C-alpha positions, 0 to 999 in steps of 0.5 A: 472422432478419429477412425474406430478400428476393430482389434485384430483379436476381432478381425475375421482374418484370424478365423478360420471358415470352413465347409464339411462336404455335408454343408457344416460351416465350421468357425475356429479361432485360435485364443491362446492366452488361457488353456480352455476351449468353448465348442458351440453348435448353432443351428439356424432354427427359432421360433421364426421357423414354427407354423402356427397352432405349433410353437413353442417346438424350438425351445421345447427341443432345447431341453430335450437335447439335454435329455440324452441320446443312443450313446450318452443316456439320461444324465450323462451329459451333465455328468461327463461334462462336470466330471471334465470340470466343464460347463454347458449351456443352451438357448433359443432366439426367434432367429436360432438355437445353441449349445456349448460347452467350456472345457480345459483345453486337454479335455475338450474333444467330448464335446464335439462327440456329444454335439455329433451324436445329439445332432442325430440321435437325440432321444423322444423317451414318451415319459422324459417328453412328457416330464419336460414338457411339464418342465418347460410350461412352468418356465413359460408360466413363470416368463408370464407371472412378470409385469414385463414378460407380460407386458412385452409377450401382448406387445409384439402379438400386436405390433406382428400382425403376420411375421412369427416374430409376434410369437412367443420363444418359448410359445403359446400356452396351449401349443405347449399342452398339446405337444406330441412326441412326432411331433416334435420328433419330426421338426427334430428331423426337419432343421437338425443336420449338418447344412443347417448348422454352424459349428464355432470352436475359440480356444486353445488348439491348432485348427488343422488338428481340430479341423480333423477331429471335427471331420471323423464326428462330424463328417460321415453325418448326411445332409438334410433337405433344405431348409425353406426360407421365411415368405412371411413378410410384415406389412407396413403399419399404417396407424399407432396401434395400443393396448391396455395391459391389466396385472396384479401390480400397482406400479404403471409400465409402458413398452413402446415399438417401432418398426425397424430393419433387420441387421446389416442395412445401413439404417440399422447402424444409426439405430444402435447409436440412437439407442445409446445417447437414449438410454445409455448410462445417466447423460443419456437423454431419457435418463437425464430426461424421466429419472433426473430432471421429471423424476416421473420413471424409476427404469427407462431403456431404448434397445435396438438388437439386431435380428434376421428379419425386420425386426423392433424398435424398445423404449421400455419404462416404469413409472414413479409416484404419482406420476402418469403414463400420459404424462411420460409418453409424453416427454419419451416423443417429446425427445424424439421430435428433438432428435429428428428436428436435428437435436443431437450434438457432435458430444453425443454421438462421439460418446455413443460411438465409443460406447459401444466400441468399448462395450463391442471390444471388452465384453469379447475377452472370453471364449464363450463371448468370441464363440457366441459373436461368431456364431450368432453373426453368421447366423445371422448373416455372415461373419464378414459384417464384424469386420466393418462393424465399426467402422460403419457405426463411424460414419454415423452422423447426427443428420442420421440420427434425425433421419431414422427417428423420423422416418422410424420413431413416429406415431404410425409405426408405432405400437404402445403398451400400458400395464396397468393394476388389475384391482389385486393386492401385491406387496412391495416384495413381490412386486420386487420379485416378479420383476 
């Protein structure tokens, strides 16, 4: 297979990395193909930073940053965005919280003013706080009122015994219900400051001019306290863990999780290729076995998502007809054993690498997509990761896949969660909506 090269549009030589005196990391990438600018700020704080009994704070805080500041009152941020023909949104993960604006390139400067103000002047009006708490609780309950949402939450809580990845990103219900304004403000002050943030700007601008604007908007904000390092390390798992979750569904579901390393570790590249070989497309191993030949499932997936700390490799399946979870499990484990015995062909390996390459390139066409790539990688590891990403994937061999399958995807390292019916009735329409 020929060497895979990252197109210049994605090389970090086109990205300018600047650090302000207060510690704010600024990544700028000029994209002059369309008159659009994406402004995206990333805070290195997510559910992994939350203490026992204080879960859900990162996600709750994401909501509060849209409720207004001293300068931009309630509703003004969305109104300004709408009047200028732009868009905004935000999301929280285990490892970070991110906010973005998309504007035409002749009216995007307001995004810098809003983000600089939100960094220091978020409003915590008690009435707004309680109203938003109800919104967050409803979002949390909606997630649990679905078979996969409930099953995966329970699975991760069992797979991790120590590390905060065991906690839901939205938090445990009782923690969110008893959250207070004072606690949320303290969390905001602890993590929302320049030296714990990354500002990513991609689009139709001149970098020198933009950096001058960034310095004016953020330069006077003082640095905050150093964020404590993560000291909790998940101990090695020493045997299979199993759990059963009962819900109002007649369709059995299976979720299997294996402990795996964090981003940029040598084995992480092989695990990404393995996930594609197992379930990406109709030619994939598990699709061919379970959907086509045995017709035992309506859905199967394998996923390895990179994370800041050691994470999980997930395999999920939904039973079809009268086929049992035990039957589906046997099929999955048999396929993993065949790979561990060296059963991946060169054709499968090449196809998986090309699928990853195509996705990496084609999914990064918009300025927002590029801002997400740069911010996420900088938050998790550092943007240099991008330059060697495809090259390191290209070095993965069939022997590497056999090795990681054997060492990670084995019985002693897995947590198996099964969803079974609790005996209550549910129509097919309700089942579909819940998924």
